[in-house]
N, C-alpha and C positions, 0 to 999 in steps of 0.2 A: 583512506580509500579501501574498499572491500577487496578481500583476497580473490584471486582468480580461481575459478573452478577447474583446476587442472585435471581432475579425474572424470570430466564429462564423457570422454570417449569410453572410459571403463564402465561408466553407468549404462551407456547404450549397449555395450558389449554384454553386460549382465542381462539387460532386458531381452536382447537378441537370443540369449540362451534358452529363453522360455517360449520362443515362437513355436508354433505347431498347432496343437489341437485345442488351445485355449484362446479366448478372445483377448484383444489388446487391453481392454479395460481391466480384465482379470489379472493379466501378468503385471500390469501397472500397479495394481493393489498389492500383489505379492511382493514386488520389489520395494514398494514404499513401506510395507510392514517390516521387511528385513532392515531397511535403512533405520527405522525407528529403534528396532532391537539392537542394532550395532551401535547406534548413537548413544543410547542410555548405558550400554555395556561399556563403551569407551569412557564415558563420564565417570561411571562407577570405578573403573580400573584406575583412572587418574587419581581419584580421591583415595582409593584403596592403597595405592603406592605411597601417597603422602602420609597416611596414617601408619602404614607399616614402617616407614622411615622414622617416624616419631618414636617408635619402639614402646608405645604404651599399651599395645594389645587391643586397640579399638577398631581394628580393620573389619571386624565382623559385627560391630555394634551399629544397629540401624539408626539410632539417634545421632550418631556422628555424621551420617550422610544427610539426614533430614534437615539438620540445622544449617547445612550449606546448600540446601535446595538441590541435592543430588539424589536420584533414585537409589534405594538399596535394591540391588539386583540379586535374587536368590541364585545359588550355585547352578541350578538346572537351567537358568536363563542367561548365564554369562557366555559371552561370545567364544571364549576358549573351549567351553564344553560343547557349544553348538558346532564349532569348527571341527573338533575331534570326532563328532558324530556324523559329519557331512556325508561320508561314504556308506552309511548304514541305510538299509531299506526303510527303516522307521524314522528317517530324518523329518518327514512331514509331521508325524505325531509328536516328535520331540520339540519342534518349533511351536506347534499348537499349545503344548503343555507349558512352554516357556511364556507364551503370551498370557495364558491363564494365570500363571504364577505372578506375573507383573501386574495384572489387573487386581489380583488379590492384595497386592501391596499398596495400590492406589485406587480407592473406590471411585474417584472421579473418572477413571478410564473404563469403568465397567461397561461392557458391550461395545467398546470403541475399537479395540485392537482386532486385526484380522486373525481368525482362528480356523482357517480352512486349508492349511498346507498339507493335510493328510489325504485330501480328496484324490481319488484314483486318477483323474485326468491330468493331474500335475505330475510331470515326469520327475521322479525322485533323483535320477542320475543328474539331470540338468540342474535341479535344485541344489544338489551338493556342489556342482561346479560353480554355481552362482555364489554360494557361501564362500568358496575358496577365493573368489575374486575380491572379496572384501578384505583387503590387506592394508587399507589406509585408515587414518583416524578421523571419525566423523564427530566425536563427542568431546573434543578438547575445549578448553576455555575460549580459545580463539575462534573455533567453529561456532560456539554458542553466540559469541559477540557479533559474528557476521550473519547469524541466522541461516546457517548452512542448510538446515533441514527444509526450510521454506524455499530456498533457492533451488535445492535439488528437486523439490516437487514441481516447481515452475518449469524447470528444465524438462522433466518428464512429460508435462502437459504438451510442451512444444514438440518434442520428439515423437510422441505417440499420436500427434495430430488430433489432439483432444477437441471435441466439439462442445466442450462445456463452457466455452466463451469467457474464461477468466484468465487473468495473468497475474502472476506474483508481482507485487509492487517493489521495484528496485530500492535498495537501501538509501540511495541518494535522495529519492523523492520522499521516502518515509521520514528521513532525518529533517528535511526542510519542513514538511508538514508539522512534525512534532516540535521542531525548534521554533517555528513561527507562533503556534498557538499555546505552547508551554503548559502542558497538562500536569501541573504540580499536585493538585488535590481536587478530588471530586469524581463525577461519573464520566467515564470515557465510553463512547459508543461508536461502533462501526456497523452500518446496516448491511454491508456485503464483505464480511471480514476475511474471506479467503483462508489462508493458512495462518493468520494471526500476526503478521509482521508489524502492523500498526500497534498492537497491544504490546508486543515484545519491546519495540523501540520506546513506547511511552513509559513502560516500567523501567527501562534502562535510563531514560532521561531523568526520572524522579530520583533514582539511586545516585546518579552522577551529580545531582545538585543537592546532595546530602539529605534528601527526603527519604521516606519509607515507602516501600513498594505497596504496602496495604493502605496508603493514603489515596490511591485511586481504585475505583470500582469499575470493573470491566463488564460491558454489555455488548453482545454481538449477535449477528444473524447471518446465516449462510445458506444459499439455495442448494448447493451440490452436496450430496451425502458424503462422498469420499473426502471432500475438502473440509466439511464440518468436522469429521473425525480427525483429520490431520490437524486442524486448529486445536481441538481438544488435546491432542498429543503434544503439539508444539507448546501450549501453555503449561501442560503438566510437567514437561521436561524442565521448564524454568521456574516451577513453583508459583505460577500466577493463577489465582482464582478468577474465574470468569463465568458469567451467566450467558451461555450461548443458546438458551432455550433447551427444550427437551430433545429436539432433533433438528435436522435441516428443514428449512421452510422458505417459501417465496415472500420476500419482504413486502411486495405490493399486495399480494393476494392474501397473505396470512402474517400480519405484523405480530411478532412474538412479544414485543415490548410496547404495547399500545399506550400505556400510561407513563412511559419513561420520558423525562425531560433532562437531557444530558448537558453537562457543563462544557464538555469537549466532544466534538465529533470529527473523526478522521475516516476518510473513505477513498477507495479507488473503485468506483462502480464500473461494471462492464460497459465498454464504449458502444454507443449507437445501437443499442438493442432494439430490434424492430418488431419483436413479438413479446409483449409482456402483459400482465394482468392490469388492465386499466378500469378501475371502478369510477364511473362518471361522476357520481355525487359524493365522492370521498372528501372528507373535511380537510385533507392534506392539500387539496388544490385551491388554496386561498388566493393565489395570485394568477390563476387561470388554469384551465384544463389542458394538460400536456397532450401532444399529438400521440396517436396510437402507434405510429410507425417509428418512433424514436423515444427511448426512455430517459435520455439525458436530463431533460427538465423535470421529469417525474422524480428523479433522484434528488435534484436540487430542492424541490418543494418538500419532499419527504424529510430531507435533512433539516430544513427550516422548521418543520412541524415538530421536530424532536429537540429543538434547542430550549434550554432553560431561559429565564428572563435575562440572565447575564451570560448566556452561552456563546461559544465561538466554534466555528467549524472550518476545517481545511480539507479540500478534496480534489481529486484529479478528474479532469474531463478532456475529451478530444478537443482540439483547437477550434473545430467548427462551432462549438457551443458559444464562443465569444461573439460570433457574428452572424449566426443563422438568421435568415430573414423570413422563415416560414411564419405565418400569421400568429399561430398559437405561441411559438417559442419567443418571437420578438415581443409579444405583448407581456408574457411572463417576465422576461428579462427587464423590460421597462418598469413593470410594477415592483419588482424586487429592488431595483435601483432607486426608484422614487420613494420606496418605503425606508430607505436609508440602511439597508441591511448589508450591502456589498462593501467590503472593506478593502480588498486588494486582489489584483490579478497578476499572476506571474507566468510568463511564457518560458517553457523549458527548451533546451537544445534537443536535437534528434538523437536516436540510438540509445536512449536510456533503458528501454525495456529489452529483455533478452530475446523475446520471440516476435515482437511486433515493432514496426518502424514508424507507426502513426505518431505525429507530433502531438504533444500534450501541453495543457496549461493547468495551473493550480488556482482554484477559487478559494477565497477566504471571506466568510460571512461572520458578522458579529451583531449581537443584540445590545452591546454596551458601547455605543458610538456617539455619546452625547457631545463630545468635544470635536467631532469630525464628521458629523452627519452630512455635511455638504461637500465632502471630499472623498475621492477614491484614489488609492495608490496603485500605480502601474509599474511593474518591474519587467524588463526585458533581459532574460538570462540566457538567450539562445546561443550566445557566443562562449558560454562557460563550459568547463569540462574538458576532459582529455580522453581520447580513444584508448582504452586499456586492452582491447582486442580489435580485430579488423571490423567487428560489427557492434561493439558495445562501448558506450561512453559512461564515465562516472565523473562527478564533481568532487573536488577536494574538500576537506573540512574547512579550509579557509574560504573557499567560494561559497559553501553553504552558510558559513558565519556571516559573510558579506550580505547575502540575501536576507537572512534573519535580522541582522543588525539594522539594515535599511528600514525594514518594516517596523521593528520595535522603536527605533528613534522617531519615525513618523507617527506611529500610534501613540507613543507616550508624550509627544509634543515637548521634548526637552529643548531648552535654550541655554546653550553654553558657548564658550569662545570658539572662534574658527580654528584656533590652534589645536584644540581637542578634536575638532571635526576632521582635520587632515592628518591626525596622528596615524601612524602606520599600524599600530596595534589594534586588533579587533577582538571581540569576545567570541570565542568558539563555543557555541551552545551545545556542541556535541562532545565537549570535554568535561572535566570534573570541576571546572571553575564555578564558584558560587556567587561571584560578584559581577555586576554589570558595569561596564564603562559607559558613563552617561555622556552622550554626544547629541548634537542637534541634527535634524534632518535637513538635507539640501537636495534639490533636483539635480540630477546628473545627466547631461545630454547623452542620449543613446542607451541609458541604463534605467533610470527611474524618474517618475513624474507624479507629483501630487496634483491631480486634476480636479477641477470643480465639477459639480453635478451639471452646471450649465454647459461646460465644455463637452461632457458626455452626451447631453441632449443634442448639441450641435452636430455630433457625430452619429446621431440617430441611435444612440444607446449601444453602438458597437464597442466592444471592450478589448479589441486587439491592442496590446501595449505599444506596438510600433507606431500607431497613430498619434500617440501622446508623448512618448519619450523622445521622438526625433531620431536623427541619425548621428551616430558618434563620428567625430572628426576622423577622416581617413577610412571610414568603414567600407566605402565602396571599393577601395583599393585592396582591402585585406580580406573581405568576406569571401569564403570559398564559393566557387561557381555553383555547385549543387545546392548549397544552403541559400544562396542568393536567389536561384531560380525557384526553390521551394517557397521562399518568402514572397517573391513577386507574383507567382502564380496564385498563391493564396489570396493576395491582395486583389488580383485581377478577378478571381472568383467572387470576391465580395462585391466588386463593382458590377459584374454581370448580374449577380443576384439582385442588386439594388436596381439595375436598369429594368430587369424583368418585372420587379415589383411595381416600378413606376409605370411600365407599359400596361399592366393589369389595371392599375388605378385609373389611367387615362381612358382605357376601354370601358371600364365600369361607369365612369362619369359621362362619357359620350353616349353610352347605351341608355343612361337614365334620362337623357333629354332627346332620345329617339334617333340617335346616330350610331348605328352599329358598324364596327370595323370588321 
């Protein structure tokens, strides 16, 4: 389970120090740049101390850091030097020069790091106080494993009231997506890559399964300039090469990877975007033209268009995507299902995101479904997870493994004894295990169901897992009231939407024979 961000209040205190005559977006960038500087300096110091303890004199040898995917930080950019200079009137210039020195060490960061700390409107006294507040370690190995940099950025978006419309994908969700589609080797694509959390977890997955990081090739695109730069920084910190295009760009209006066909696609598109670039005659709309007022299904069709002949995709969408009854979306959903592309739907519990409470689901599409084209797996994971804070929930590695195992056993069609099926041991896809325990799939009341396409047709192509998996024994007595009401109101909304649709059809048919209502 991910560590708690115990320094959140300190971060906000830091940002507060810069309030005054600069815009919120400006002081957000100022703080993010310092976070990056502190992060790589801490990583360098950790490696420096290890080398110094060895006593071989390699602590100033750049190669000793490169081979361990650690930045070599020049003396003028090390945090100790920055902190000692914090009270000087030239601190802004010192930080700018530190950023330039770091870019010189890594060409992939050229033009990415902020270098405007010397500008007159940035209060140097407050900047010095801000530096003093950085007394905790951001660059330890544990911080890297938990993708602290990305989480910190997401926290800032929420606190600054960002209008950029994006949210950092929680580690719980990223681990499930990566664990389900297993990106061992090939091209990995994220059309809305944010701060790069999907890429980081994919590289980690490969390494933990005894593969090599360079077995996967990263492709991404990001609409927001600040986030695009952060992703470049996030990948650089971890020594991951990635093609994010020459700059930030709109995926729908300016596809930077037009000819790409990816083996694996992972994405957390912004939910329910009502204003996006819709090109009517775009080749991506093979299954129908998505509505102008909601981009959810445009993302789905874009993702399908990028899949290789054997490609698989896993992505996050708002729960409404499973049952929306608008004519365009319902038709696209039907066409995708009838084309045999939909593999699995997973509904997640609430409170997984740090700054939004909207319930989400995970979609999995595959172009290699020969042995299961007439089946779709539904998993209801809404009761999983533990509240680690008053507002935030996380799933344990065991719970993540249960979801991944269920899907893999269903997908692979294994047939072994029931003794193995009920064995307590599960494969943790988020650990260093390299062997899979082969077990057969079985429907579990209230949790998972392998439904036929005919069943889905009977439900008018609505994909809410609760319709298929049924109710777990005793669920009505144990389900928390708020969660139960959320579920029931969602189901009621589906019924209302269906009734309105039927009303319109009846009116239309009556009108066609001359009887207007």
